[in-house]
N, C-alpha and C positions, 0 to 999 in steps of 0.2 A: 213848739208842740200844737198848740190847740188851736191853730191857727189850718191844719193840716187836714185833707178830703181823707175818708174811711181808706181809701185804694193809699193814696198818698202816706198814710201811715203803715200801712200793709206793709208797701214796699222799703218803711226806713226802717220798721220792726226787721223786713227781709233782712237788708245790708249789715243792720246792724249785729243779727244771729251769724249771717256769713263770716262778717270779721273777726268776731269770736271764734268761731268756731276753728277759722284760721291762723290766730293767734293761741289757740290752745294746741292746734298741731304741731304747731312749728313749737311751742315751748315740749310737748311731747318726745316729738324727734332730738330736740335736744337735751331733754329727759335720755333719752336711747342712747343719745351719743357721748354722752358724760358714762352711762354703763358701762358702752361696751369697752373706751380708754379705760376703767376702773379695773376691769376684768382682764385685758390686757397687760395691761402694767404689775397685776396677780397675779397671772399665767409667769410671765418675762422675771421675775423675786422668786417664782417655786421654781421654775433650772435652773435660774442663775443658783441657789439654795442649795438643790439637790446635786449641781456639777458642786459645789463646794465641795459638798459632803462627799460624793464621789472621791473626789481627788484627796481628801485628808484622808478616809479609808487607806486608800492605793498606797499616800506616804507612810501612814502608821505600817499597813505589811510588809512593805518594804524595811524597814526598821524591825522588825520581830522580826522578819526573815535574816536578817544584816543579822543582830544579835546573839539569833539562834545559831548559823553558822560559826559566830566569833566562841561559842561556846561550844563546838567541834558536833553539833547535829551534823547526821547526813541530811541531801536534801530529801527523802524520803521519808525521813521522819518528820524533817519542817513541813511538807506535804498533807503528812497524818496532823499534825495538831492543827496544823491554819486551815487547810481545807482548799490552801491554794492548791492550780493545778505545777506538775511539778517540771514545766518548761517554764514557768512565769519565777521559780525559782532558784531554777538554774542560770537563770537573766539576771538575776541580781547578786 
């Protein structure tokens, strides 16, 4: 580098800076892509957990209704106790 003219040195440094900027841009884009992928995975896991909890709650409600019917409770009483719609209780 000692034999470069001032103009050549400026061009060299400018090119070096452009290369560093390029690699920094690529690195930043990779970070954004990784974050987006992680966010998508988190969202998918949250949706799956929510759906699982909904199904478990639905199964629990069906079990409660079935047991209440075995005890001889009316559909109206079961609806009052569980908060479930009468139509849903009648299906069980």
